[in-house]
C-alpha distance (Angstrom), angle and dihedral (degrees) to the residues before:
residue distance angle dihedral
M1 . . .
S2 3.69 . .
V3 3.75 137.4 .
V4 3.82 115.1 -107.0
R5 3.75 136.3 -172.0
I6 3.93 121.1 -144.2
L7 3.72 111.5 -124.9
G8 3.79 97.6 -177.1
F9 3.80 146.7 -57.5
S10 3.71 137.9 -121.7
T11 3.87 141.5 -172.0
L12 3.86 113.2 -127.5
S13 3.80 123.5 -144.1
C14 3.67 90.1 -100.1
G15 3.90 94.1 58.9
C16 3.78 96.9 -104.3
V17 3.83 116.3 134.8
V18 3.81 114.2 -140.7
G19 3.80 128.6 -173.1
R20 3.80 128.4 -157.9
Y21 3.70 122.6 -142.3
R22 3.71 138.3 -179.5
D23 3.84 119.3 -144.0
I24 3.89 105.7 -130.4
A25 3.79 96.8 -146.6
S26 3.90 98.7 48.9
T27 3.91 101.5 19.4
R28 3.86 86.9 -131.3
E29 3.83 113.1 149.9
V30 3.80 118.7 -136.5
T31 3.76 128.8 -174.5
Y32 3.85 120.0 -148.3
V33 3.82 132.4 -171.2
E34 3.73 101.8 -124.0
E35 3.90 94.1 -178.0
K36 3.70 132.4 8.5
G37 3.80 114.9 -130.1
A38 3.89 117.5 -116.8
G39 3.73 92.8 -120.3
C40 3.77 100.8 37.5
E41 3.70 115.9 129.3
S42 3.86 98.1 -178.5
H43 3.70 115.5 115.9
A44 3.77 92.3 -159.0
H45 3.86 89.9 66.8
R46 3.78 106.9 83.5
R47 3.70 122.2 156.5
N48 3.84 114.2 -101.2
H49 3.77 92.1 11.8
T50 3.78 130.1 114.0
V51 3.74 118.6 -107.3
S52 3.86 126.1 -153.1
A53 3.78 122.8 -130.2
E54 3.74 89.2 -141.2
R55 3.84 91.2 60.6
E56 3.80 91.0 48.8
K57 3.78 99.7 60.6
F58 3.88 87.5 120.3
A59 3.78 93.4 56.9
A60 3.94 115.3 105.5
V61 3.70 90.9 -140.2
S62 3.81 122.2 60.8
L63 3.69 116.1 -129.0
T64 3.74 87.9 -137.3
T65 3.84 92.4 57.9
M66 3.76 107.0 69.5
T67 3.78 119.6 -167.4
A68 3.86 93.7 -149.8
R69 3.83 131.5 32.5
A70 3.68 126.0 -152.3
S71 3.73 115.4 -122.6
């Protein structure tokens, strides 16, 4: 288990909410699906699992562009 800091979150065009986190010890960034959208048909979007930016090229919102930032 490691300590992470939230960098921000975003809602994808499919309705899923994703959060981007940074591992404090390694400075690695990870993107998790926080909540799956009701109409989402992507099998890659599973609640509490990581999601890859390469698999999300079809998403209208880039995972690197977060709509809100943690303070």
